[in-house]
C-alpha positions, 0 to 999 in steps of 0.5 A, a space after each residue: 361628113 361634116 362634123 358638127 364643133 363647138 369651140 370655146 377659144 380662151 385667149 389670153 383669160 385665166 390662169 391653171 386655177 381658174 381653168 380648173 375651176 371652169 372645167 368644173 362648174 363646166 362637165 357636169 351641164 354636158 353629162 348628158 349632152 349627146 356629144 361624140 368627139 369620135 364622131 359628127 359632134 364634138 366640144 373642143 376648149 383652146 386655153 392658154 399654153 399655159 393651161 394645157 397641161 391641166 386640162 390634158 390630165 382633166 380632160 382625158 376620157 372625157 368627151 372635151 377635146 383640147 386645142 391649141 392658140 398657134 403652132 409654130 411652123 418648126 419643130 425646132 429651133 431659135 423662135 422666143 415664145 413660141 410653140 411646136 407641135 410636137 411639144 401640143 402632140 405632147 399634152 395630147 392637144 388635137 386643135 391648132 387655132 391657125 390665122 386668127 385677127 387678132 394674131 394678123 392684126 398684133 402679130 405680123 401673121 400674113 397667109 403664107 405664114 399661115 400655110 407653114 403653121 398649117 404645114 406643120 399641124 397637119 405634120 404633127 396631126 393636128 386637125 387646124 382650124 383656119 380663120 379667114 374674113 374681113 374687116 369693116 371696111 371690106 365689107 363695106 367695099 364690097 370685097 369680101 368674096 374677094 377677101 376671104 379666097 385671097 386668104 384660102 387660095 394662098 392658106 390651103 396651097 398643099 394641105 389636106 383639106 380632109 384634116 381640116 376645120 374653117 372659121 368663119 369669122 368676119 374680123 368686124 364681129 369678133 369682140 364687138 358686139 356685132 354678130 355677123 346675121 345668121 344667113 349671112 354667114 351662113 352664105 358667105 360661108 356656102 361661099 367658103 365651101 364652093 372654093 374647096 376641094 373637099 365639100 365635107 370640111 366643117 366651118 364654123 362661124 365664129 364673131 359673138 357667138 353667145 347664148 342668145 344667137 347660138 340657136 339661131 345659127 347653128 340653124 342654118 344648113 351650111 354653118 356646122 359650129 361655132 369658134 366662140 370668144 367670150 362667150 366660151 369663158 363662164 361653165 354655164 355660157 359655153 354648156 348653153 352654146 354647147 346644149 343650142 336647140 335648133 
């Protein structure tokens, strides 16, 4: 059964104090939300690494699950600035974002290293959120399907698709205010699903999701949730996304 997952990716925002302030405002806003993280629908927050410990303690026993923004493929070693699966699971982390376009663009992430990170996440019983998507130039050239198919083929080698979430994030829509039209996002996500061996993989849409468009996005039959950047930074805004209306 496909789960609905609304995830907030805070990127490099919020100190521990600011994270705590967010939770104090956010948790009351979802008290009556029909969400069960162990069944068909859930909420995920992916804060900065420095806030994971604090948020793990605060969220313990709540319906919100904790995610990391990255994971290294080795369990330990001389990898300055990286974080291992064991370090994440020790903090109660359940999910890990892998292959975000910003990691690919700014830090040299490749489809091959994405595959290694996916394997590491699954090895440590974390559920990886694999990000795929095309640039504006690739879309304009009519290469959307070819680019995404190539990303999936390389990333999913020897990956257990029963323990996986995918996020379709058109690069041109991330942080730009430009959102992929809901029906087009639905079409591409349907294409992604056609490339998988497990039709029950939850596939999110990400790219300038906000309160003004979340209802239309979530009404699409192929879309199983959202991976949200900027709109997840304010408690009221993210609560509105979690409490989307069909």
